[in-house]
N, C-alpha and C positions, 0 to 999 in steps of 0.2 A: 872317384878317381882311384882311391886306394884299392877298392874292390877290383877295378880293371887291371891294376898292376899285379895283384895277387893271382888272378885267374888267367891273365894273359889274353882275355877275350872281352869284347865290348860290342853289344848289338848296335846297329846303325841308329835306330831311334833314340837310344840312350845317349849316344854321342851327339846327335843333333840337339837333344835337350840340354846337354852340357854346354854346347856352343851357344845356345840361346841364353842360358843363364850367365855365361861369361860376357856375352854381348850386353845384356841388361846391366851387369855390374859396370861395364865400361861406360855405358850411357849415364849411369847414376853418378859416377865419380868424375867424369870429364868436365862438367861445368863448375865444379867446386874450386873456387879461387883460394879458399883458406887451407887447402890440403897441398902438401908437397907431392912431387912426382913419386917419391918413394912410398908415401902413404897410399897414394892411388894404386900403385903397382901391388902393394901388399894386400889391399882389399880385393883386387882382381884375382890375385893368386890364391887368396883364401877361398874365394868362390870356386875357383878352378879345382882346388883340392878337396873341399868339403861339400860342394854342390849346393843343395837346397838350404841346409843350415847356415852356410856362409852367406848366401844371398839374403836370408831373413835377418841375420845379424847386421849386414850392411844396410838394409832398409831401416832397421831400428836405429842404428847409429846416425844415419842421415836425417831421420825424423827428429831425433833428439837435438841434433845440431841446428836444424831449421827452427825448431821450437825455441831454442835458446836465442837464436838470432832475432826472431820476431819479438821475444820478450825484452831484449836489450833495446830494440828500436822504439818500443812503446814507452819506455821509461826515460 
């Protein structure tokens, strides 16, 4: 996104990929009951601004949260 702002241009396929990544981020955070709306919005905006690294960070974060939740329910 920062590159798009600096160059004032964005190819259509890149914009479509950005929209797909933001959609995936929304799908990832929407069912989370333990996150506030502000945290969900922050994660979606992080993915919007940083693209792929933000999406990877979100996936790692939700993986860790799910792992902790399953560990708590087992004990």
